[in-house]
C-alpha positions as CSV (number, residue, x, y, z in Angstrom):
1,X,-15.5,-4.9,-12.9
2,X,-16.9,-2.7,-10.1
3,X,-17.9,-5.9,-8.3
4,X,-14.5,-7.4,-8.6
5,X,-12.8,-4.2,-7.4
6,X,-15.3,-4.1,-4.5
7,X,-14.5,-7.6,-3.3
8,X,-10.7,-7.2,-3.8
9,X,-10.2,-3.9,-2.1
10,X,-12.6,-4.6,0.7
11,X,-10.6,-7.7,1.5
12,X,-7.4,-5.7,1.5
13,X,-9.0,-3.1,3.7
14,X,-10.2,-5.7,6.1
15,X,-6.8,-7.3,6.3
16,X,-5.2,-3.9,7.0
17,X,-7.8,-3.2,9.7
18,X,-7.2,-6.6,11.2
19,X,-3.4,-6.0,11.2
20,X,-3.9,-2.7,12.9
21,X,-6.0,-4.2,15.6
22,X,-3.6,-7.1,16.1
23,X,-0.7,-4.6,16.4
24,X,-2.5,-2.5,18.9
25,X,-3.3,-5.5,21.0
26,X,0.3,-6.7,20.8
27,X,-0.7,-10.0,19.2
28,X,2.4,-10.0,16.9
29,X,4.9,-8.8,19.5
30,X,8.1,-10.8,19.8
31,X,7.3,-12.9,16.7
32,X,10.3,-13.8,14.5
33,X,10.0,-14.0,10.7
34,X,8.8,-17.6,10.8
35,X,6.3,-16.7,13.5
36,X,4.9,-13.8,11.4
37,X,4.6,-16.1,8.4
38,X,2.6,-18.6,10.4
39,X,0.5,-15.7,11.9
40,X,-0.3,-14.5,8.4
41,X,-1.0,-18.0,7.1
42,X,-3.4,-18.7,9.9
43,X,-5.4,-15.5,9.1
44,X,-5.5,-16.3,5.3
45,X,-6.2,-20.1,5.7
46,X,-9.6,-20.6,7.3
47,X,-8.8,-24.1,8.1
48,X,-5.7,-23.2,10.1
49,X,-6.7,-22.2,13.6
50,X,-3.1,-21.9,14.9
51,X,-3.4,-18.2,15.7
52,X,-6.9,-17.2,14.6
53,X,-10.4,-18.7,14.9
54,X,-12.3,-19.2,11.6
55,X,-14.7,-16.4,12.3
56,X,-12.0,-13.7,12.7
57,X,-11.3,-13.0,9.0
58,X,-15.1,-13.1,8.3
59,X,-15.7,-10.6,11.1
60,X,-13.2,-8.1,9.8
61,X,-14.3,-8.5,6.1
62,X,-18.0,-8.0,6.7
63,X,-17.4,-5.2,9.1
64,X,-15.3,-3.4,6.5
65,X,-17.9,-4.2,3.8
66,X,-20.6,-2.6,6.0
67,X,-18.5,0.5,6.6
68,X,-17.8,0.9,2.8
69,X,-21.5,0.6,2.0
70,X,-22.3,3.2,4.7
71,X,-19.8,5.6,3.3
72,X,-20.9,5.1,-0.3
73,X,-24.6,5.5,0.7
74,X,-23.8,9.1,1.8
75,X,-23.0,10.0,-1.8
76,X,-19.9,11.3,-3.6
77,X,-19.6,14.6,-1.7
78,X,-21.1,13.6,1.7
79,X,-19.3,10.2,1.8
80,X,-16.3,9.5,-0.3
81,X,-15.0,13.1,-0.5
82,X,-15.5,13.7,3.2
83,X,-13.7,10.5,4.1
84,X,-10.9,11.3,1.7
85,X,-10.4,14.7,3.3
86,X,-9.7,13.0,6.6
87,X,-8.1,9.8,5.4
88,X,-5.5,11.2,2.9
89,X,-3.9,13.6,5.4
90,X,-3.8,10.8,8.0
91,X,-2.2,8.5,5.4
92,X,0.6,11.0,4.7
93,X,1.2,11.7,8.4
94,X,1.6,7.9,9.1
95,X,3.8,7.6,6.0
96,X,6.1,10.4,7.2
97,X,6.3,8.7,10.6
98,X,7.3,5.4,8.9
99,X,9.9,7.3,6.8
100,X,11.5,8.8,9.9
101,X,11.4,5.4,11.6
102,X,13.1,3.6,8.7
103,X,15.8,6.2,8.3
104,X,16.7,5.9,12.0
105,X,17.0,2.1,12.0
106,X,20.4,0.5,12.9
107,X,22.3,-1.5,10.3
108,X,21.5,-5.2,10.3
109,X,23.7,-8.2,9.5
110,X,22.9,-9.6,6.0
111,X,24.1,-12.7,4.3
112,X,24.6,-11.1,0.9
113,X,25.7,-7.5,1.6
114,X,27.6,-6.9,-1.6
115,X,25.9,-3.6,-2.2
116,X,26.2,-2.3,1.3
117,X,28.8,0.2,2.6
118,X,29.8,-1.8,5.7
119,X,31.0,-5.4,5.3
120,X,28.2,-7.8,6.2
121,X,25.9,-5.0,7.4
122,X,23.1,-3.1,5.6
123,X,21.4,0.1,6.8
124,X,18.6,2.4,5.7
125,X,20.9,4.4,3.4
126,X,21.9,1.1,1.6
127,X,18.3,0.4,1.1
128,X,17.6,3.8,-0.4
129,X,20.6,3.3,-2.7
130,X,19.2,0.0,-3.8
131,X,15.8,1.5,-4.5
132,X,16.8,4.8,-6.2
133,X,20.1,4.0,-8.1
134,X,18.8,3.9,-11.7
135,X,19.8,1.1,-14.1
136,X,20.0,3.2,-17.3
137,X,20.5,0.1,-19.4
138,X,17.0,-1.0,-18.5
139,X,15.5,1.9,-20.5
140,X,16.5,0.0,-23.7
141,X,14.3,-3.0,-22.7
142,X,10.7,-3.0,-24.1
143,X,9.6,-5.1,-21.2
144,X,10.5,-2.4,-18.8
145,X,8.4,0.2,-20.7
146,X,5.5,-2.2,-20.9
147,X,5.6,-2.9,-17.2
148,X,5.8,0.8,-16.4
149,X,2.9,1.5,-18.7
150,X,0.8,-1.2,-17.1
151,X,1.7,-0.1,-13.6
152,X,0.7,3.6,-14.1
153,X,-2.4,2.5,-16.2
154,X,-3.9,0.4,-13.5
155,X,-2.5,2.2,-10.4
156,X,-4.4,5.3,-11.5
157,X,-7.6,3.1,-12.0
158,X,-7.7,4.0,-15.7
159,X,-7.6,0.4,-16.8
160,X,-10.5,-0.7,-14.6
161,X,-12.7,2.4,-15.4
162,X,-12.8,3.9,-11.9
163,X,-11.1,7.1,-12.8
164,X,-13.5,7.6,-15.7
165,X,-16.4,7.4,-13.3
166,X,-14.8,10.1,-11.1
167,X,-14.0,12.2,-14.1
168,X,-17.7,12.2,-15.1
169,X,-18.3,14.5,-12.1
170,X,-15.9,17.2,-13.5
171,X,-17.4,20.4,-14.9
172,X,-16.6,22.0,-18.2
173,X,-14.5,24.7,-16.4
174,X,-12.2,22.1,-14.7
175,X,-8.6,22.0,-16.0
176,X,-8.3,18.3,-17.1
177,X,-4.5,18.5,-17.7
178,X,-3.9,20.0,-14.2
179,X,-6.2,17.5,-12.5
180,X,-4.5,14.6,-14.4
181,X,-0.9,15.8,-13.5
182,X,-1.9,16.3,-9.8
183,X,-3.6,12.9,-9.6
184,X,-0.6,11.1,-11.2
185,X,2.0,13.0,-9.1
186,X,0.2,12.5,-5.8
187,X,-0.5,8.8,-6.5
188,X,3.1,8.1,-7.5
189,X,4.5,10.1,-4.6
190,X,2.5,8.0,-2.2
191,X,3.3,4.6,-3.8
192,X,6.9,5.0,-4.9
193,X,8.5,7.7,-2.6
194,X,6.6,7.0,0.7
195,X,5.7,3.3,0.3
196,X,8.9,2.5,-1.4
197,X,11.0,3.9,1.4
198,X,9.6,1.7,4.1
199,X,10.2,-1.4,1.9
200,X,13.7,-0.2,0.9
201,X,15.6,-2.5,3.3
202,X,17.3,-5.1,1.1
203,X,17.5,-7.8,3.8
């Protein structure tokens, strides 16, 4: 399981790093939706050199893998904890910037704008309404509860055993309940409130 998680997350990290570099270099500037789709397809398909040479994804993956090995080699306190103390604040700063950017976007024309305030136009507020208007009837569906349980079970890394590994470093004096609540609340705030907002546009 750790090997599967290593390969999976390192790939996601490498793709995120690649996208950051591409954005900084302006490689994706002025691309429309179809252009972005082709740009992504070229990166993911090693046999499609339309935008990227075959070596590009390999370079970002192995570079990311090397950085991960270097951080882990420093140990839990000197490596992962030190990186988290820098990375987590940076994550929330960028998330806050994204939230402000999304909330200040202009309304856009949408083909199906039935749930939007203005006819044929949807804006950030409409997206937030779409995301955060609860469907109370869904609480009566067992499939919803099962999906929610699975989401929280694996997003907190309980299902794959990662959280148990971190928990093994706790001392007898640590407050397990408080640590559990803090972990769950912080994780869900990052995933649902912050990440959900920048994806809240319904068009």
